[in-house]
C-alpha positions as CSV (number, residue, x, y, z in Angstrom):
1,M,43.7,-7.9,35.6
2,S,47.0,-9.3,34.4
3,T,48.5,-11.4,31.6
4,G,51.0,-13.8,30.7
5,A,53.5,-11.2,28.5
6,G,53.0,-11.8,24.8
7,D,50.4,-13.6,25.0
8,E,48.0,-12.8,22.0
9,V,45.6,-10.1,22.6
10,E,42.2,-9.9,20.9
11,V,39.5,-6.9,21.1
12,V,36.1,-8.6,20.5
13,A,33.0,-7.0,20.0
14,T,29.8,-8.0,21.5
15,E,26.1,-7.6,20.7
16,R,26.1,-5.4,23.0
17,P,26.2,-2.0,20.9
18,D,30.3,-0.2,21.7
19,A,30.9,-3.1,24.2
20,Y,33.7,-5.3,23.5
21,L,35.7,-8.4,25.5
22,V,39.7,-8.2,25.5
23,R,40.7,-11.5,25.5
24,V,44.3,-12.9,26.7
25,G,45.5,-15.8,25.2
26,G,42.4,-17.3,24.9
27,R,41.0,-16.2,28.2
28,D,38.1,-13.3,28.5
29,Q,39.4,-10.8,31.1
30,S,37.7,-7.5,30.5
31,L,34.3,-6.5,29.3
32,V,34.3,-2.8,28.0
33,D,31.6,-1.1,27.5
34,L,32.4,2.5,26.4
35,A,29.1,3.9,25.9
36,D,28.1,2.7,29.7
37,P,31.2,2.1,31.9
38,H,28.6,1.5,34.4
39,H,27.6,-1.4,33.1
40,L,29.6,-4.2,34.8
41,A,29.3,-7.3,33.0
42,F,31.6,-9.8,35.0
43,D,29.9,-10.5,38.5
44,Y,33.1,-10.8,40.4
45,V,34.2,-6.8,39.1
46,R,29.9,-5.9,40.2
47,R,31.2,-7.0,43.5
48,I,34.4,-5.3,43.7
49,A,32.2,-2.3,42.7
50,D,30.0,-3.1,45.1
51,V,32.9,-2.2,47.5
52,V,34.2,1.0,46.2
53,D,30.5,2.0,45.8
54,D,29.9,1.9,49.5
55,H,33.4,3.4,50.8
56,A,33.2,7.0,51.9
57,V,30.6,9.2,51.0
58,P,28.5,8.2,47.3
59,G,30.2,9.8,44.7
60,E,33.2,12.0,46.5
61,P,37.1,11.1,45.0
62,L,39.5,7.9,46.1
63,R,42.2,7.2,46.0
64,V,42.4,3.8,44.1
65,L,45.8,1.3,43.3
66,H,44.8,-0.9,41.2
67,V,46.8,-4.3,40.7
68,G,46.5,-5.3,37.2
69,G,44.8,-3.5,34.4
70,A,43.9,-5.4,31.5
71,G,40.5,-3.0,29.6
72,L,40.8,-0.6,32.9
73,T,37.1,-1.8,33.5
74,L,37.2,-0.9,37.4
75,P,39.2,2.1,37.0
76,R,35.9,3.5,34.0
77,Y,34.0,2.9,36.5
78,V,35.4,4.8,39.3
79,H,36.2,7.8,37.0
80,A,32.8,7.9,36.2
81,T,31.4,7.8,40.0
82,R,33.6,9.4,41.5
83,P,34.9,11.9,39.6
84,G,38.3,13.4,40.2
85,S,39.6,9.9,42.1
86,W,43.4,9.8,41.8
87,Q,43.9,6.5,40.2
88,V,47.3,4.4,39.5
89,V,46.9,0.8,37.4
90,L,49.7,-1.3,38.1
91,E,49.9,-3.8,34.5
92,P,53.6,-4.6,33.1
93,D,52.4,-5.5,30.0
94,A,52.7,-2.9,28.0
95,A,51.9,-4.4,24.6
96,L,47.7,-5.3,26.1
97,T,47.7,-1.2,27.7
98,E,48.5,0.5,24.4
99,R,46.0,-1.9,22.2
100,V,43.6,-1.3,24.9
101,R,44.4,2.4,24.8
102,E,44.3,2.5,20.6
103,E,41.5,0.4,20.4
104,L,39.1,1.5,23.8
105,P,41.0,5.0,24.5
106,L,40.3,6.3,28.4
107,P,37.6,9.1,28.3
108,R,39.3,12.3,28.3
109,R,40.6,13.8,31.8
110,S,40.3,10.5,33.6
111,G,43.0,10.8,35.3
112,I,44.2,7.3,35.1
113,R,47.4,6.8,35.2
114,V,48.9,3.4,34.3
115,R,52.6,1.9,34.8
116,A,54.2,-0.7,33.4
117,Q,55.2,-2.6,36.6
118,D,54.4,-5.3,38.5
119,G,52.3,-5.5,41.3
120,R,55.5,-5.5,43.8
121,T,57.5,-3.0,42.0
122,G,54.8,-0.7,42.1
123,L,53.5,-0.9,45.9
124,A,57.4,-0.6,46.9
125,G,57.2,3.4,44.9
126,V,53.8,4.1,46.9
127,R,53.7,6.3,49.7
128,D,52.8,5.3,53.0
129,D,49.0,5.9,54.2
130,T,48.3,7.4,50.9
131,V,45.5,4.8,49.3
132,D,42.0,3.7,50.5
133,L,41.6,1.1,48.1
134,V,44.0,-1.4,46.8
135,V,42.4,-3.6,44.4
136,V,44.4,-7.0,42.9
137,D,43.0,-8.4,40.1
138,A,46.0,-10.1,38.6
139,F,46.5,-13.0,36.6
140,V,49.3,-15.2,34.6
141,D,48.0,-17.7,32.6
142,G,45.0,-18.3,34.6
143,E,46.5,-17.9,38.2
144,V,47.4,-15.0,41.3
145,P,51.2,-14.3,40.8
146,G,52.2,-15.8,44.0
147,D,54.1,-13.0,45.1
148,L,50.9,-11.3,45.9
149,V,50.2,-13.6,48.4
150,T,53.0,-13.9,50.9
151,L,53.1,-12.0,54.0
152,E,55.8,-9.7,52.8
153,A,53.0,-8.6,50.0
154,V,50.3,-8.1,52.6
155,A,52.4,-5.7,54.7
156,E,53.4,-3.6,51.8
157,V,49.2,-3.3,51.4
158,A,49.0,-2.6,54.7
159,R,51.6,0.3,54.5
160,V,50.6,2.8,52.0
161,L,46.6,2.1,53.0
162,A,45.1,4.8,54.5
163,P,43.4,4.6,58.1
164,G,40.1,3.0,57.2
165,G,41.4,1.7,53.8
166,L,40.6,-1.7,52.2
167,L,42.4,-4.4,50.2
168,L,40.3,-6.0,47.6
169,A,41.8,-9.2,46.4
170,N,40.1,-11.1,43.6
171,L,40.8,-14.7,44.0
172,S,40.2,-17.6,41.4
173,D,39.7,-21.0,43.5
174,R,38.1,-23.8,44.8
175,A,36.9,-26.0,47.2
176,P,39.1,-27.0,49.7
177,F,40.6,-23.0,48.7
178,P,43.9,-23.4,49.2
179,L,44.8,-20.0,47.9
180,A,41.8,-18.3,49.9
181,R,42.7,-20.3,53.0
182,D,46.6,-19.2,52.5
183,L,45.9,-15.2,52.3
184,V,43.3,-15.1,54.8
185,A,46.8,-16.4,57.1
186,A,48.5,-13.8,55.7
187,L,46.4,-11.3,56.3
188,R,45.8,-11.3,60.3
189,E,49.6,-9.8,61.1
190,H,48.2,-7.2,59.3
191,L,44.9,-6.6,58.2
192,P,42.9,-8.3,60.5
193,H,39.2,-7.8,59.8
194,V,38.4,-10.4,56.4
195,L,35.2,-10.8,54.6
196,V,35.2,-13.2,52.1
197,S,32.4,-13.4,49.2
198,A,31.5,-15.0,46.4
199,E,28.7,-17.2,44.4
200,P,26.8,-19.7,46.3
201,A,27.4,-22.3,43.9
202,T,31.4,-21.8,43.9
203,L,31.3,-22.3,48.8
204,R,29.1,-25.6,48.2
205,A,31.9,-26.6,46.1
206,R,30.4,-27.2,42.8
207,R,32.8,-26.0,40.8
208,A,35.5,-23.1,40.8
209,G,34.6,-19.7,41.0
210,N,36.0,-16.3,42.4
211,L,36.6,-15.1,46.0
212,L,36.6,-11.3,46.7
213,V,38.2,-11.0,49.9
214,V,38.4,-8.0,51.4
215,A,40.4,-6.9,54.6
216,G,41.4,-4.2,56.8
217,A,42.8,-3.1,59.5
218,A,40.0,-0.9,61.0
219,G,37.0,-3.0,59.9
220,V,35.5,-3.9,57.1
221,P,31.8,-2.9,55.5
222,R,30.0,-6.3,56.3
223,A,26.4,-5.6,56.7
224,A,26.4,-2.9,53.5
225,L,28.2,-5.2,51.4
226,A,25.4,-8.1,52.7
227,A,22.3,-5.9,52.1
228,R,24.1,-5.3,48.5
229,A,24.7,-9.0,48.6
230,R,20.7,-9.8,48.7
231,S,19.6,-7.8,45.8
232,A,22.4,-7.9,43.3
233,G,21.6,-9.3,39.7
234,A,23.4,-12.1,40.5
235,P,23.1,-12.8,44.2
236,Y,26.2,-14.1,46.5
237,R,27.5,-14.5,49.4
238,V,29.1,-12.6,52.2
239,L,31.0,-14.6,54.6
240,D,30.8,-13.5,59.1
241,D,34.0,-13.6,60.8
242,V,32.7,-16.9,62.3
243,A,32.1,-18.1,58.3
244,V,35.6,-17.5,57.2
245,A,36.6,-18.9,60.4
246,S,35.5,-21.7,59.9
247,S,35.7,-21.8,56.3
248,F,39.0,-20.4,55.4
249,G,41.0,-21.3,58.2
250,G,43.9,-23.0,58.9
251,G,45.5,-21.6,55.6
252,R,50.3,-21.9,55.4
253,V,51.5,-18.6,55.7
254,R,53.6,-17.9,52.4
255,R,56.9,-16.1,52.3
256,D,58.7,-14.3,49.9
257,P,61.6,-16.5,48.8
258,G,64.3,-15.9,51.6
259,G,61.3,-14.9,54.4
260,G,62.0,-16.6,56.8
261,P,59.9,-19.8,58.4
262,G,57.5,-21.4,56.4
263,G,58.9,-19.6,53.5
264,S,57.8,-20.6,49.8
């Protein structure tokens, strides 16, 4: 995930050998296990990985654009499970990336390329119909950058996705889920098939948490992910169309400044 530029970066050893927390501005951003890239300690990262695992034939290379990088945990996982994948990471905090590369080096010939660009700038430079998955996991001072949840941002993601491609957006939100509602509203025009997964306690309004929004132009793997959710180490819920419309309907489409009626 992205961070606030200039925030203090810490790489902290854990009780697990060769596993380190990347902490930025006092917030835990990533856990990187150098010995086992399959080890995903954060539940929401495991949920993202479930979507990656289900997409296309297991082990087949994918084209993945990551908006937000931090410790590069998910790109390392994709490299381990789908060797030869094309992966570009948009992480504007160059100092963070340099620190991670020095202390938590990427595997040799990983093919992971990190660009010191924000999400919207990097998206604009990607060709049409060339990406299988766009993973948005970007935060600045604990919040998703506003320009990543607008109608124009969704249109850019839809433009770069290949047929059958998916957007995966990690949101930090809590009931009544204003951010998720607004993003779902923006998705309806360009990526109308939407599912949302989250921990039960978050959906029951007991606490804030990470919502994973998955959207596509042709469909989303709802049944497959629901099966994975039931057997997960940290079980989660996958909401169907009716539940998404009920729990995350009524949002306001956000627009880029000057983007037209309803712009923020």
